[in-house]
DONUKE-266999 format. One record per residue (C-alpha): x, y, z; residue in one letter. Coordinates in steps of 0.2 Angstrom, whole numbers, plus 5000, padded with zeros to 4 digits. Example, Ala and Ser with C-alpha at 12.3 -4.5 7.8 and 13.67 -1.06 7.14 Angstrom:
BEGIN
506249785039A 506849955036S 
//
This chain:
BEGIN
509349995173M 511250025172S 512250025188Q 512450215188S 510550235187E 510050125202D 508850215213V 508950185232D 507250215239L 507950245256A 508750405250E 507050475243L 506350625252D 505050575265K 503250585258G 503850595240E 503650435230L 504450405213P 503450405197E 503850315181S 503350385163K 503450285147V 504650355135L 504950205123D 505150255105H 504250425107L 505850515110G 506350465092L 504750535085V 504850695095A 506650715089G 506250705071M 504650815072F 505850945080E 507250915067E 506150935053L 505351095061E 503651035058I 502851125072G 503751285068D 503151285050R 501351255056I 501451395069D 502151515055E 500651485045H 499251485058I 498851625070A 498951575088Q 497551605101D 498351575118F 496851645127D 496051485122E 497451365125R 499151335133E 499951255118V 500251315100S 499351225086V 501051155081G 501251085098Q 499451015097A 499950925081V 501450855088K 500450785102A 499250705089L 500750635080V 501450555096L 499850485100N 499750405083G 501350325086F 500850265104G 499950105097F 498550125110V 497050135098Q 496150265108Q 494850385103R 495350565101L 494550625117Y 495550495127L 497250575121T 497550665138P 497550495147K 498850445135F 499950595140F 499750555158E 500850395155R 502250485145V 503450625150P 502450765141T 503650915145E 505150815138R 504250765122L 503150915118I 503951065127G 504251145144E 502751185154G 501551075144V 500550955155R 499250825150P 497750925154E 498351055141H 498050925128L 496150895131N 494850865118E 494451045115G 496251095112V 496550955100L 494950975091G 495151165088R 496951125082A 496151005069L 494951145064D 496351265062D 497251145050L 495651135040F 495351315039E 497051345032Y 496951205020G 497751035024V 498451005006T 499251165005E 499951165023L 500550985021F 501351035005R 502451165013D 502851065028V 503450915017A 504451035005A 505351105020H 505650925027A 506350855011A 507551005010G 508150975028K 508450795023L 509250835007G 508050724997L 507850744978G 507150624965S 506650614947R 505150524951F 503550574960A 502450414965H 500650434965L 499250324972D 497650324982A 496950224996T 495350225006S 494850225025F 493250145031S 492050205044F 490850105055H 489850255060G 488350345053E 488650495042Y 487350595033D 487850595015S 486150665009E 486550835015E 487250965003E 489150965006P 490051125010E 491351194998D 492951105001G 492350975013V 492350795008I 490950675011R 491050515020V 490050385009Q 490150225000Q 491250194985G 492550074978Y 493349994993S 495149944993R 494749855009D 493449745001H 492149825012R 490849905000P 489549905014D 490550035024L 490650225022N 492350285018Q 493550425013V 494950425000V 496750485002L 497750534987D 499650544990M 501250574981I 502950514989V 504750544983E 505750384979R 507250394990Q 506450385007A 504650365003G 504350535010L 502550595007P 502650764998V 500850794994L 499150735001M 497350764997K 495750705006P 494350654995L 492550594996S 492250414998G 491550394980N 492950474971V 493950354959S 495850364956D 495650404937P 494450544942G 495550624955S 497350594948F 497450714933P 496750864943E 497950834958L 499450834945I 498850984936D 498651084951R 500251044960H 501450994946I 502351164945E 502751154964H 503250974963L 504451014949Q 505151174955N 505351124974V 505750934973H 506450924955G 505250794950F 505350754931D 504050614930Y 502450564938V 502350384941V 500750284944A 499950124942D 498750084928S 497350184935S 498150344928L 498250274911Y 496850304899S 496650384882A 495950544889D 497250564903H 498750524892V 498150664880E 497850794894K 499450754904L 500450774888T 499650934883E 500051004900S 501850964898G 501850824911V 502950674909K 502350514915F 502850334918V 501450214921T 500850034919R 499750004904V 498149914908P 498049734901E 496249764896T 496849884882I 496749784866G 498449844859E 499249794876A 498449614875K 499149594857T 500849654862R 500949534876I 500349384866Q 501549424852E 503049454863A 504449324862E 505349314879I 506849224873E 507249364860S 507149504873M 508649594879E 509249574897P 508849734906L 509449704924K 509549544935E 507949454934G 507249564920Y 507149564901R 506349694890A 505949754873E 505349924867E 504049974855C 503150134850R 501250164853S 500150314849E 498750264861Y 497650414865G 498350504850G 500050534859V 501650454854E 502450354868Q 503750224872R 503150064878W 504249944887L 503749764887I 504549684903V 504749504908Y 505049474926S 505749304932E 505049344950E 503349374943A 503449204933E 503949114949E 502549194959R 501249154945A 501848974942R 500848884956E 499349004954S 499248974935A 499248784937R 497948794950K 496848904940K 496948794925V 496648634935E 495048714942K 494448764925E 494948584919H 493848504932E 492348604926E 492648554908E 492948374913A 491248374921K 490448434905A 491348304895F 490748164907S 488948224903K 489348214884L 489948034886T 488247994893G 487348044878R 486847924864E 486847984845F 485847914831A 487247924818C 489147944818R 489048114810E 488048184825D 489248114837A 490748174828E 490048354827Q 489648354845A 491448304849L 492148434838E 491048574845E 491448524863F 493348524859E 493248694850S 492548764866G 493948694878L 494948824887Q 495948734900A 495948554894S 496548444880E 496248274874F 497648134875T 496448024865E 494648034858K 493547934847Q 491747904842V 491247714845T 489847614837R 488647534850A 487447394845T 485847394855C 484947234860Y 483447174869T 483047014877L 481746914868E 480946784879E 480446614874S 478746534878S 479646374883S 479546314902P 480946384912G 481446524900G 482346404889E 482746474872G 482846654877N 483946754866R 484646934862L 483847024848K 484747174839E 483647324839T 484747454832G 486447554833V 486947704843E 488547814843W 489547864858L 490847994862V 492447934872E 494048014876G 495248064890T 495448244895L 496948324904V 497448504910P 498148594895S 499948634896E 499748764882E 498448854893R 499648854908I 501048924897A 499949054890R 499349104907L 501049104914L 501749214900K 500349344903R 500649354921K 502549364918S 502449514906L 501849694909F 502049854899I 502650014906V 502350174896A 503050344895T 502850504884N 504750534886E 505250484869L 507150524871D 507950364878D 509550454882E 508550564894V 507650414901L 508350244897S 507350084897A 508250034914E 507850204922E 506050184916M 505850014924L 506650074940E 505550224941G 504050114939Y 504649984952K 504850134964G 502950134965Q 503150014980V 503650164991Q 501950234991V 501150064993E 502250045009R 501650215015G 499850155014F 500249995023R 500950095037F 499450215038L 498250065038K 499149965051D 497849915064P 498949975078Q 499150145070F 497950295073M 497050255057A 496350085063S 494750175066S 493950345064F 492850415078F 492750595072L 490950655067E 491550805058S 492150785040E 493250945042R 494150865057R 494250695047I 495150795033M 496350875046A 496650705054L 497150635037L 498450765036M 499050725054V 499150535049M 500150585033T 501350685045L 501550525055C 502150435039L 503350585035L 504150565052V 504250385051Y 505050385033S 506250525038A 506850425054L 507050265044E 508050365031R 509150445044R 509450295054I 510050195039R 511150335032E 511950355049G 512350175051L 513150165034Q 514050325036A 514750285053Q 515050095049D 513950045063L 512549915063S 510949875073F 510449695078P 508949635068D 507549515074Q 508749375075K 510149465083G 511149485067N 511949655062P 511149755049T 511249935042Q 509549935035R 508349905050P 506549965048T 505950105059A 504549995065R 505949865072W 506950005080V 505350065088F 504949895095E 506749885101S 506550045111F 504949975121L 505249965139G 506250135141I 505550235155H 505850395164V 505950395183L 505350555191F 505850595209E 505950775214G 507150855202Q 507950695197R 507550625180R 508250455177L 508050365160V 507950175164L 508350025153N 509450105140M 510449975132K 511949975120E 510849955105R 509850105109H 511450205111Q 511950155093I 510350235086I 510550395097L 512350405090T 511850405072V 510450525075L 511350655085G 511350765100K 509550815099R 509050635102Y 510350605116H 509550745125R 507850675124L 508450505132Y 509650585144A 509550565163S 509650715175H 510250655192P 509950825200R 
//
């Protein structure tokens, strides 16, 4: 508490005790929710019924978003207890009290989101937010993830139209034993802002859902956000999808699966040394392909970073394979062959099957067999060895194959990016690579959503309708998070300010998560009409300065 904010308990009115509420980073979240006008957009689309509740649907959604950032891992029906700890009116709106945010109110708000259509509503809210932030990008990044459920869900019943099913499917969390749902999401490249989301049943695969999502929303994505290319990982790439996307006029940038025969051949034949430098750490060469009956540009890319990452794993993999082959060779050396030809053939067949080993020396040796012929003389005098035949043995020394290591390292250092944009003046090789690398934005978004401290750590809703709506709320949390990080970084750079990182060093690119952690410990002291914000430091004022007046008001003290 600064000196000007010290509270003299002796001055408090008799019978009135002070009360402290936790503000922390929630003021930043509330401020961005307001700045992007998320609640207003929701309330414009959904009719309000104030006979049933004291808050609007937009305010209820704001409460759910704040709860998602509260890092309390509480069930939905415990949310009112969360708001007993925080300055609810300051964060959500004048006159809003914790008891207004009960399970029934929040549950009905989720029902309203579902009835309107969570994908369509989120699409509008995100488009408005992107416009407010001035974001625009040529690349729309598409990916999917799954969320697991520990509860029991009846997947045998016939599903309602438009309602997902919680059921088993391919698990990205490596928990195939659990029921799950799938979330498809598209983000823009500059801030990683989600612009489209769609909940899906737990057994839906990426290749099955991506083309339909693109086809249905591509016109909106192009017209509103200005996207030229849909970017995805190799799950989008198949002969059927390539053909359908191209026929629909959709331009794509995607990784080519290594399982495709043509891709394997291209990588095997690639000469890294002859590739052209593309940018620091990358070399590449272009070729043409007509996979799926569609003419495309393929960019074969070598990555120094990928090679370094793969170096140790490649050697370990080969050494492990070598150990198994060495054991097999040990058994071979224990066999006895009746003739040289049999031994040589066995050695040749064994060597031809080696994958991870090579001989430094090898040979077939002749072994003479003897038996001890005993003499009848007393004391065994006159015993002698008698030759009984000849056997042939295989001998040699096996070591891990350096050639196998080199081939494996090469394969892991190279990848292929494909596009149906044939004009390299419209999309250069460097832009093509940068577009694909931007896929990390959607991957970061999923890591945020699946953080164990976030709302998504566990689902406790029994209604699939409400699960769909909660997935929209979670994606709104990511939208707010991405927007805050973007605004903070832009503001620091524009005003030539810096924020201390975890080691106390100045940075202009802090993560929003680190800023949130830095705001922990800020409270609001309530006493009568006084509202004193406690524990504000210089680092907090830096963030408020770059974000603006709206955020200053949320962290302002009101002495009287």
